[in-house]
N, CA, C and O of each residue as an XYZ file, in Angstrom:
740
protein
N     -33.821    136.626     79.222
C     -33.912    136.161     77.804
C     -32.543    136.440     77.155
O     -31.995    137.530     77.321
N     -31.999    135.475     76.428
C     -30.705    135.587     75.826
C     -30.674    136.877     74.827
O     -31.581    137.136     74.036
N     -29.540    137.607     74.985
C     -29.418    138.812     74.257
C     -29.431    138.645     72.709
O     -29.847    139.545     71.980
N     -28.934    137.396     72.210
C     -28.902    137.218     70.765
C     -30.359    137.080     70.169
O     -30.511    137.167     68.951
N     -31.363    136.880     70.959
C     -32.734    136.810     70.465
C     -33.364    138.212     70.429
O     -34.070    138.559     69.482
N     -33.097    139.012     71.477
C     -33.791    140.344     71.598
C     -33.043    141.396     70.928
O     -33.674    142.420     70.663
N     -31.782    141.331     70.596
C     -30.986    142.353     69.971
C     -31.455    142.479     68.486
O     -32.105    141.598     67.923
N     -31.075    143.629     67.912
C     -31.309    143.869     66.469
C     -30.327    142.941     65.742
O     -29.140    142.892     66.064
N     -30.876    142.182     64.717
C     -30.080    141.355     63.961
C     -29.414    142.033     62.720
O     -29.914    143.040     62.219
N     -28.420    141.532     62.298
C     -27.593    142.243     61.258
C     -28.390    142.061     59.934
O     -29.077    141.054     59.763
N     -28.295    143.023     59.018
C     -28.838    142.969     57.768
C     -28.479    141.739     56.907
O     -29.286    141.240     56.122
N     -27.230    141.279     57.093
C     -26.741    140.237     56.255
C     -27.419    138.855     56.653
O     -27.663    137.973     55.830
N     -27.691    138.772     57.998
C     -28.410    137.561     58.460
C     -29.814    137.521     57.914
O     -30.247    136.486     57.408
N     -30.526    138.601     57.999
C     -31.934    138.612     57.472
C     -31.902    138.326     55.909
O     -32.688    137.546     55.372
N     -30.945    139.013     55.252
C     -30.808    138.727     53.833
C     -30.496    137.344     53.463
O     -31.039    136.838     52.481
N     -29.623    136.674     54.215
C     -29.281    135.294     54.011
C     -30.509    134.388     54.267
O     -30.717    133.385     53.585
N     -31.292    134.773     55.250
C     -32.585    133.943     55.490
C     -33.610    134.111     54.404
O     -34.245    133.145     53.982
N     -33.780    135.366     53.936
C     -34.691    135.574     52.727
C     -34.186    134.854     51.592
O     -34.964    134.170     50.928
N     -32.948    134.933     51.290
C     -32.314    134.233     50.077
C     -32.531    132.757     50.221
O     -32.877    132.121     49.225
N     -32.352    132.128     51.425
C     -32.508    130.710     51.563
C     -33.970    130.307     51.478
O     -34.237    129.227     50.951
N     -34.902    131.051     51.934
C     -36.317    130.814     51.718
C     -36.678    130.899     50.289
O     -37.433    130.048     49.819
N     -36.201    131.861     49.549
C     -36.422    132.007     48.105
C     -35.877    130.850     47.357
O     -36.581    130.317     46.500
N     -34.635    130.400     47.618
C     -34.149    129.230     46.870
C     -35.034    128.022     47.197
O     -35.298    127.196     46.324
N     -35.482    127.917     48.421
C     -36.317    126.715     48.748
C     -37.667    126.797     47.965
O     -38.116    125.801     47.397
N     -38.326    128.047     47.946
C     -39.602    128.184     47.211
C     -39.359    128.008     45.733
O     -40.207    127.394     45.085
N     -38.297    128.478     45.142
C     -38.041    128.311     43.685
C     -37.794    126.802     43.421
O     -38.237    126.281     42.397
N     -37.138    126.150     44.275
C     -36.933    124.731     44.058
C     -38.184    123.918     43.975
O     -38.301    123.013     43.148
N     -39.150    124.248     44.858
C     -40.436    123.609     44.863
C     -41.530    124.279     43.957
O     -42.717    123.960     44.015
N     -41.012    125.254     43.098
C     -41.988    125.883     42.155
C     -43.074    126.767     42.743
O     -44.158    126.907     42.176
N     -42.755    127.379     43.923
C     -43.747    128.208     44.639
C     -43.237    129.651     44.513
O     -42.067    129.916     44.237
N     -44.183    130.556     44.733
C     -43.793    132.009     44.796
C     -44.287    132.570     46.098
O     -45.249    132.068     46.680
N     -43.633    133.606     46.554
C     -43.946    134.260     47.892
C     -44.775    135.487     47.662
O     -44.623    136.197     46.668
N     -45.621    135.713     48.567
C     -46.412    136.925     48.488
C     -47.568    136.813     49.516
O     -48.232    135.780     49.597
N     -47.795    137.882     50.291
C     -48.868    137.881     51.283
C     -50.265    138.044     50.671
O     -51.237    137.430     51.112
N     -50.327    138.905     49.624
C     -51.623    139.280     49.043
C     -52.342    138.103     48.445
O     -53.570    138.114     48.367
N     -51.593    137.043     48.000
C     -52.240    135.859     47.537
C     -53.024    135.178     48.555
O     -53.960    134.455     48.216
N     -52.706    135.358     49.822
C     -53.435    134.681     50.952
C     -54.878    135.061     50.968
O     -55.721    134.219     51.276
N     -55.232    136.370     50.631
C     -56.578    136.877     50.563
C     -57.373    136.048     49.490
O     -58.509    135.659     49.759
N     -56.846    135.801     48.393
C     -57.461    135.012     47.323
C     -57.627    133.558     47.790
O     -58.637    132.917     47.501
N     -56.653    133.062     48.492
C     -56.746    131.628     49.003
C     -57.786    131.523     50.026
O     -58.513    130.529     50.024
N     -57.944    132.505     50.959
C     -58.986    132.419     51.946
C     -60.342    132.530     51.285
O     -61.259    131.793     51.648
N     -60.503    133.455     50.298
C     -61.765    133.497     49.648
C     -62.097    132.244     48.912
O     -63.263    131.849     48.911
N     -61.168    131.594     48.291
C     -61.387    130.321     47.614
C     -61.775    129.271     48.624
O     -62.652    128.450     48.355
N     -61.105    129.278     49.850
C     -61.421    128.222     50.750
C     -62.810    128.384     51.379
O     -63.386    127.406     51.855
N     -63.337    129.570     51.386
C     -64.652    129.852     51.877
C     -65.758    129.720     50.843
O     -66.917    130.036     51.110
N     -65.399    129.267     49.706
C     -66.367    129.022     48.708
C     -66.707    130.207     47.781
O     -67.699    130.155     47.053
N     -65.913    131.239     47.805
C     -66.200    132.358     46.855
C     -66.036    132.044     45.340
O     -66.388    132.836     44.466
N     -65.474    130.825     45.090
C     -65.234    130.346     43.709
C     -66.609    130.148     42.991
O     -66.688    130.180     41.763
N     -67.641    129.950     43.765
C     -68.991    129.719     43.122
C     -69.546    131.028     42.621
O     -70.414    131.040     41.747
N     -69.043    132.172     43.177
C     -69.560    133.506     42.792
C     -68.658    134.129     41.841
O     -69.146    134.865     40.984
N     -67.356    133.924     41.882
C     -66.505    134.640     40.996
C     -65.353    133.601     40.564
O     -64.740    132.903     41.372
N     -65.164    133.600     39.275
C     -64.182    132.693     38.620
C     -62.771    132.823     39.186
O     -62.021    131.853     39.298
N     -62.424    134.151     39.562
C     -61.128    134.393     40.041
C     -60.760    133.511     41.276
O     -59.616    133.105     41.478
N     -61.798    133.257     42.062
C     -61.528    132.414     43.264
C     -61.747    131.023     43.078
O     -61.653    130.292     44.064
N     -62.048    130.504     41.873
C     -62.341    129.089     41.580
C     -60.906    128.450     41.201
O     -60.519    128.435     40.032
N     -60.217    127.975     42.160
C     -58.964    127.208     41.999
C     -58.792    126.319     43.205
O     -59.452    126.490     44.230
N     -57.883    125.356     43.060
C     -57.578    124.473     44.127
C     -56.782    125.166     45.247
O     -55.552    125.139     45.205
N     -57.435    125.785     46.247
C     -56.752    126.529     47.209
C     -55.872    125.628     48.139
O     -55.013    126.144     48.853
N     -56.075    124.388     48.126
C     -55.195    123.523     49.034
C     -53.768    123.476     48.598
O     -52.895    123.164     49.408
N     -53.482    123.777     47.328
C     -52.130    123.981     46.928
C     -51.434    125.085     47.557
O     -50.203    125.109     47.588
N     -52.185    126.045     48.085
C     -51.546    127.280     48.800
C     -51.589    127.158     50.344
O     -51.446    128.149     51.059
N     -51.793    125.897     50.841
C     -51.870    125.713     52.321
C     -50.644    126.222     52.930
O     -50.711    126.859     53.981
N     -49.534    125.992     52.354
C     -48.240    126.359     52.902
C     -48.180    127.875     53.119
O     -47.642    128.334     54.126
N     -48.720    128.642     52.192
C     -48.730    130.099     52.340
C     -49.675    130.557     53.422
O     -49.386    131.557     54.079
N     -50.846    129.854     53.658
C     -51.658    130.198     54.796
C     -50.968    129.883     56.046
O     -51.103    130.640     57.007
N     -50.243    128.836     56.121
C     -49.382    128.420     57.374
C     -48.360    129.548     57.555
O     -48.175    129.964     58.698
N     -47.713    130.056     56.578
C     -46.776    131.195     56.683
C     -47.430    132.409     57.230
O     -46.849    133.093     58.072
N     -48.713    132.732     56.755
C     -49.408    133.836     57.226
C     -49.770    133.716     58.790
O     -49.636    134.655     59.574
N     -50.213    132.530     59.120
C     -50.521    132.312     60.601
C     -49.296    132.426     61.369
O     -49.296    133.037     62.438
N     -48.217    131.864     60.885
C     -46.856    131.901     61.597
C     -46.378    133.346     61.682
O     -45.762    133.669     62.698
N     -46.602    134.279     60.699
C     -46.247    135.628     60.813
C     -46.992    136.289     61.912
O     -46.460    137.078     62.693
N     -48.328    135.918     61.949
C     -49.161    136.629     62.936
C     -48.752    136.172     64.411
O     -48.596    136.987     65.320
N     -48.591    134.781     64.564
C     -48.214    134.251     65.773
C     -46.759    134.799     66.210
O     -46.507    135.176     67.355
N     -45.949    134.793     65.274
C     -44.516    135.275     65.474
C     -44.545    136.706     65.948
O     -43.817    137.048     66.880
N     -45.357    137.559     65.348
C     -45.462    138.955     65.773
C     -45.970    139.086     67.257
O     -45.486    139.855     68.088
N     -47.021    138.217     67.467
C     -47.642    138.241     68.830
C     -46.524    137.806     69.845
O     -46.301    138.473     70.855
N     -45.857    136.706     69.549
C     -44.870    136.204     70.491
C     -43.690    137.218     70.702
O     -43.251    137.452     71.828
N     -43.212    137.793     69.594
C     -42.199    138.830     69.685
C     -42.687    139.945     70.539
O     -41.953    140.329     71.450
N     -43.854    140.511     70.348
C     -44.331    141.572     71.096
C     -44.484    141.332     72.618
O     -44.071    142.113     73.475
N     -45.110    140.188     72.852
C     -45.460    139.766     74.230
C     -44.248    139.360     74.990
O     -44.137    139.772     76.145
N     -43.348    138.618     74.490
C     -42.336    137.952     75.264
C     -40.901    138.357     74.939
O     -40.000    138.155     75.753
N     -40.682    138.934     73.740
C     -39.306    139.281     73.364
C     -39.035    140.774     73.229
O     -37.884    141.175     73.056
N     -40.046    141.581     73.304
C     -39.834    143.079     73.159
C     -39.208    143.611     74.503
O     -39.381    143.084     75.602
N     -38.504    144.664     74.268
C     -37.810    145.295     75.368
C     -38.416    146.690     75.494
O     -39.165    147.116     74.614
N     -38.102    147.410     76.581
C     -38.565    148.713     76.783
C     -37.609    149.783     76.185
O     -37.743    150.973     76.471
N     -36.652    149.333     75.357
C     -35.718    150.221     74.758
C     -36.381    151.168     73.845
O     -37.231    150.777     73.045
N     -36.015    152.426     73.939
C     -36.644    153.406     73.013
C     -36.356    153.122     71.546
O     -35.373    152.481     71.173
N     -37.223    153.609     70.786
C     -37.101    153.493     69.332
C     -35.910    154.416     68.875
O     -35.814    155.577     69.273
N     -35.041    153.854     68.048
C     -33.911    154.574     67.600
C     -34.122    155.092     66.206
O     -34.124    154.353     65.222
N     -34.319    156.522     66.158
C     -34.522    157.077     64.842
C     -33.645    158.298     64.770
O     -33.423    159.002     65.755
N     -33.174    158.516     63.620
C     -32.144    159.633     63.488
C     -32.882    160.935     63.688
O     -34.084    161.087     63.468
N     -31.986    161.932     64.159
C     -32.497    163.251     64.441
C     -33.157    163.883     63.279
O     -34.174    164.564     63.412
N     -32.555    163.651     62.079
C     -33.117    164.242     60.811
C     -34.503    163.694     60.554
O     -35.361    164.445     60.089
N     -34.758    162.502     60.812
C     -36.056    161.870     60.671
C     -37.067    162.515     61.595
O     -38.144    162.947     61.185
N     -36.657    162.564     62.928
C     -37.461    163.201     63.911
C     -37.847    164.652     63.528
O     -38.996    165.064     63.691
N     -36.833    165.429     63.004
C     -37.084    166.733     62.627
C     -38.138    166.751     61.438
O     -39.133    167.476     61.458
N     -37.827    165.893     60.413
C     -38.864    165.851     59.296
C     -40.288    165.538     59.696
O     -41.254    166.078     59.156
N     -40.381    164.623     60.687
C     -41.661    164.186     61.254
C     -42.342    165.315     61.965
O     -43.538    165.542     61.784
N     -41.576    166.042     62.792
C     -42.121    167.217     63.461
C     -42.643    168.293     62.550
O     -43.655    168.929     62.842
N     -41.920    168.512     61.386
C     -42.431    169.498     60.415
C     -43.820    169.093     59.841
O     -44.615    169.948     59.450
N     -44.078    167.787     59.806
C     -45.399    167.312     59.329
C     -46.411    167.245     60.438
O     -47.572    166.921     60.189
N     -46.011    167.539     61.649
C     -47.014    167.557     62.766
C     -47.065    166.273     63.535
O     -48.011    166.046     64.289
N     -46.043    165.392     63.364
C     -45.957    164.138     64.203
C     -45.004    164.309     65.343
O     -43.916    164.871     65.215
N     -45.442    163.814     66.436
C     -44.659    163.906     67.654
C     -43.420    162.919     67.538
O     -43.422    162.038     66.678
N     -42.453    163.068     68.344
C     -41.303    162.208     68.321
C     -41.804    160.798     68.619
O     -42.437    160.572     69.651
N     -41.527    159.851     67.731
C     -42.078    158.515     67.882
C     -41.659    157.775     69.121
O     -40.499    157.793     69.532
N     -42.681    157.094     69.728
C     -42.414    156.230     70.971
C     -42.635    154.864     70.620
O     -42.342    153.987     71.432
N     -43.155    154.558     69.415
C     -43.306    153.102     69.020
C     -43.067    153.100     67.466
O     -42.780    154.121     66.842
N     -43.204    151.914     66.930
C     -42.983    151.747     65.517
C     -43.991    152.492     64.656
O     -43.624    152.989     63.592
N     -45.177    152.581     65.054
C     -46.254    153.257     64.344
C     -46.533    154.617     64.930
O     -46.562    154.733     66.155
N     -46.742    155.661     64.139
C     -46.976    157.004     64.645
C     -48.463    156.996     65.254
O     -49.415    156.560     64.606
N     -48.572    157.474     66.451
C     -49.913    157.437     67.090
C     -50.821    158.401     66.419
O     -52.032    158.240     66.565
N     -50.358    159.421     65.672
C     -51.199    160.293     64.971
C     -51.964    159.663     63.859
O     -52.924    160.255     63.365
N     -51.571    158.452     63.429
C     -52.262    157.666     62.424
C     -52.826    156.394     63.040
O     -53.968    156.025     62.766
N     -52.073    155.755     63.830
C     -52.369    154.341     64.214
C     -52.712    154.324     65.712
O     -51.998    153.701     66.498
N     -53.762    154.979     66.098
C     -54.305    154.927     67.423
C     -55.841    154.878     67.351
O     -56.467    155.089     66.312
N     -56.417    154.574     68.584
C     -57.930    154.489     68.565
C     -58.430    155.977     68.443
O     -59.434    156.252     67.786
N     -57.687    156.919     69.102
C     -58.096    158.285     68.958
C     -58.092    158.757     67.587
O     -59.040    159.423     67.170
N     -57.067    158.454     66.827
C     -57.086    158.955     65.477
C     -58.077    158.270     64.520
O     -58.603    158.872     63.584
N     -58.302    156.962     64.814
C     -59.341    156.272     64.022
C     -60.650    156.889     64.169
O     -61.419    156.882     63.208
N     -61.008    157.467     65.365
C     -62.283    157.957     65.705
C     -62.508    159.378     65.056
O     -63.633    159.879     65.075
N     -61.436    160.024     64.482
C     -61.637    161.155     63.796
C     -61.895    160.996     62.309
O     -61.422    160.027     61.715
N     -62.641    161.926     61.671
C     -62.899    161.762     60.197
C     -61.616    161.776     59.464
O     -61.483    160.964     58.548
N     -60.669    162.576     59.740
C     -59.418    162.630     58.983
C     -58.655    161.266     59.176
O     -58.230    160.662     58.191
N     -58.495    160.813     60.385
C     -57.792    159.551     60.673
C     -58.446    158.329     59.976
O     -57.777    157.498     59.361
N     -59.778    158.270     60.107
C     -60.578    157.170     59.459
C     -60.377    157.205     57.965
O     -60.117    156.187     57.323
N     -60.511    158.478     57.396
C     -60.431    158.570     55.970
C     -59.035    158.202     55.404
O     -58.927    157.568     54.354
N     -58.034    158.593     56.087
C     -56.685    158.245     55.656
C     -56.413    156.767     55.725
O     -55.775    156.230     54.820
N     -56.881    156.056     56.790
C     -56.772    154.609     56.810
C     -57.592    153.858     55.891
O     -57.148    152.876     55.297
N     -58.831    154.301     55.744
C     -59.698    153.656     54.798
C     -59.394    153.835     53.342
O     -59.570    152.903     52.558
N     -58.933    155.025     52.947
C     -58.576    155.243     51.620
C     -57.215    154.618     51.289
O     -56.966    154.142     50.181
N     -56.378    154.645     52.278
C     -55.064    154.038     52.106
C     -55.181    152.469     51.946
O     -54.513    151.839     51.127
N     -56.076    151.918     52.789
C     -56.338    150.427     52.729
C     -56.928    150.051     51.373
O     -56.569    149.021     50.802
N     -57.844    150.896     50.849
C     -58.396    150.568     49.557
C     -57.389    150.694     48.467
O     -57.388    149.875     47.548
N     -56.495    151.717     48.517
C     -55.471    151.929     47.524
C     -54.440    150.738     47.538
O     -53.997    150.268     46.490
N     -54.102    150.304     48.717
C     -53.186    149.146     48.772
C     -53.763    147.887     48.274
O     -53.099    147.104     47.594
N     -55.024    147.676     48.611
C     -55.798    146.488     48.046
C     -55.910    146.572     46.508
O     -55.618    145.611     45.796
N     -56.332    147.730     46.031
C     -56.466    147.912     44.560
C     -55.083    147.792     43.930
O     -54.951    147.085     42.931
N     -54.094    148.410     44.429
C     -52.871    148.375     43.868
C     -52.157    147.041     43.790
O     -51.481    146.751     42.803
N     -52.306    146.213     44.845
C     -51.743    144.829     44.815
C     -52.442    144.005     43.845
O     -51.848    143.134     43.211
N     -53.765    144.261     43.695
C     -54.514    143.370     42.821
C     -54.149    143.832     41.348
O     -53.944    143.001     40.463
N     -54.080    145.158     41.135
C     -53.760    145.681     39.713
C     -52.342    145.312     39.392
O     -52.080    145.043     38.219
N     -51.406    145.269     40.291
C     -50.041    144.947     39.931
C     -49.875    143.477     39.977
O     -48.770    143.016     39.693
N     -50.854    142.682     40.305
C     -50.716    141.187     40.278
C     -49.888    140.695     41.407
O     -49.282    139.629     41.297
N     -49.827    141.439     42.527
C     -49.141    140.993     43.777
C     -48.766    142.174     44.608
O     -48.896    143.324     44.189
N     -48.289    141.874     45.816
C     -47.954    142.892     46.723
C     -46.497    143.225     46.644
O     -45.785    142.657     45.816
N     -46.028    144.113     47.463
C     -44.563    144.552     47.405
C     -43.638    143.306     47.808
O     -42.573    143.097     47.226
N     -44.086    142.550     48.772
C     -43.141    141.476     49.153
C     -43.149    140.458     48.053
O     -42.098    139.898     47.742
N     -44.247    140.197     47.464
C     -44.338    139.166     46.299
C     -43.482    139.636     45.176
O     -42.695    138.828     44.682
N     -43.547    140.863     44.712
C     -42.832    141.286     43.598
C     -41.429    141.534     43.856
O     -40.576    141.170     43.046
N     -41.120    142.164     44.993
C     -39.697    142.597     45.358
C     -38.914    141.394     45.811
O     -37.701    141.363     45.600
N     -39.507    140.434     46.400
C     -38.643    139.285     46.837
C     -38.812    138.164     45.836
O     -37.802    137.672     45.333
N     -40.022    137.721     45.509
C     -40.228    136.498     44.742
C     -40.060    136.909     43.201
O     -39.322    136.237     42.480
N     -40.684    137.906     42.757
C     -40.671    138.283     41.357
C     -39.337    138.654     40.824
O     -38.955    138.237     39.731
N     -38.583    139.472     41.619
C     -37.302    139.778     41.275
C     -36.257    138.601     41.307
O     -35.290    138.552     40.546
N     -36.549    137.656     42.265
C     -35.749    136.488     42.363
C     -35.920    135.711     41.129
O     -34.956    135.096     40.673
N     -37.084    135.685     40.541
C     -37.406    134.983     39.273
C     -37.067    135.720     38.004
O     -37.346    135.265     36.895
N     -36.437    136.912     38.205
C     -35.965    137.838     37.112
C     -37.216    138.160     36.209
O     -37.137    138.118     34.981
N     -38.328    138.472     36.853
C     -39.523    138.844     36.024
C     -39.587    140.284     35.758
O     -39.542    141.089     36.688
N     -39.694    140.665     34.473
C     -39.762    142.146     34.131
C     -40.941    142.798     34.743
O     -40.799    143.929     35.208
N     -42.189    142.154     34.798
C     -43.306    142.852     35.430
C     -43.154    143.125     36.903
O     -43.748    144.046     37.463
N     -42.331    142.285     37.516
C     -42.076    142.584     38.936
C     -41.019    143.753     39.109
O     -41.141    144.534     40.052
N     -40.042    143.866     38.250
C     -39.200    144.987     38.170
C     -39.958    146.298     37.970
O     -39.745    147.294     38.661
N     -40.821    146.240     37.021
C     -41.659    147.488     36.741
C     -42.628    147.769     37.992
O     -42.797    148.943     38.323
N     -43.230    146.807     38.656
C     -44.041    147.000     39.744
C     -43.225    147.542     40.952
O     -43.718    148.409     41.673
N     -42.040    147.065     41.172
C     -41.216    147.559     42.251
C     -40.846    148.981     42.020
O     -40.877    149.829     42.911
N     -40.488    149.214     40.769
C     -40.121    150.713     40.459
C     -41.368    151.571     40.701
O     -41.263    152.695     41.191
N     -42.621    151.008     40.336
C     -43.737    151.912     40.605
C     -44.057    152.018     42.054
O     -44.628    153.035     42.450
N     -43.730    151.020     42.923
C     -43.982    151.083     44.340
C     -43.035    152.209     44.963
O     -43.444    152.997     45.816
N     -41.771    152.215     44.476
C     -40.772    153.171     44.991
C     -41.228    154.658     44.551
O     -41.207    155.611     45.330
N     -41.609    154.727     43.318
C     -42.047    156.043     42.747
C     -43.324    156.494     43.579
O     -43.432    157.627     44.049
N     -44.245    155.531     43.707
C     -45.483    155.898     44.587
C     -45.103    156.346     46.005
O     -45.666    157.300     46.542
N     -44.120    155.624     46.605
C     -43.659    156.024     47.981
C     -43.055    157.417     48.029
O     -43.283    158.215     48.938
N     -42.289    157.647     47.014
C     -41.549    159.050     46.964
C     -42.697    160.154     46.768
O     -42.665    161.195     47.424
N     -43.655    159.899     45.889
C     -44.662    160.853     45.663
C     -45.552    161.023     46.920
O     -45.968    162.136     47.245
N     -45.821    159.955     47.585
C     -46.585    160.023     48.940
C     -45.755    160.785     49.950
O     -46.288    161.612     50.688
N     -44.459    160.522     49.996
C     -43.602    161.120     51.048
C     -43.457    162.597     50.867
O     -43.657    163.382     51.794
N     -43.098    162.975     49.635
C     -42.741    164.367     49.379
C     -43.800    165.350     48.876
O     -43.621    166.568     48.901
N     -44.973    164.732     48.394
C     -46.039    165.555     47.840
C     -47.361    165.399     48.604
O     -47.972    166.399     48.981
N     -47.796    164.199     48.829
C     -49.159    164.031     49.413
C     -49.204    164.189     50.909
O     -50.049    164.907     51.444
N     -48.285    163.512     51.592
C     -48.274    163.637     53.042
C     -48.156    165.120     53.511
O     -48.882    165.530     54.417
N     -47.247    165.925     52.896
C     -47.181    167.323     53.313
C     -48.489    168.133     53.144
O     -48.765    169.083     53.877
N     -49.307    167.685     52.097
C     -50.544    168.330     51.856
C     -51.547    167.779     52.928
O     -52.355    168.561     53.430
N     -51.526    166.607     53.254
C     -52.477    166.121     54.213
C     -52.198    166.660     55.665
O     -53.111    167.037     56.400
N     -50.985    166.667     55.995
C     -50.673    167.066     57.358
C     -50.094    168.450     57.391
O     -49.768    168.957     58.464
């Protein structure tokens, strides 16, 4: 496999790609965000008959569904065919902080103490994932979009609600990291 595909790409390349996609979406009057796909899927399956929120022309969001499918397929292809056995590179300070919380030195992108079948089958692990999932779902609905939608699309549109939402996301992340996670673990 060519090294330029499997190596870590520079931040400026990723940033340029995101900026290009945003200009493209802005030109066509679209906005980016993954959480809107759930609404689109519900509308496509007929939930608009039961709730007004889902009663819209979902076909105008087909491009976003294609993006969602592409992200899933891209992740599968990258994992199956482009991943290497190279160890995860994390700073020593991060590994030390994780050990203080009871996490082993990471061997993959997700900590096995949270994202493994063994963890899911425990009351603590299941509760953390279930409550976390509900909070993410509620938060993205309450904020009118997800982190990617607000941080990438909303800020590109210079929307004040997106700036406030992104500030809230960061504050929530800091509270979780420094106050709640140490209490849980």
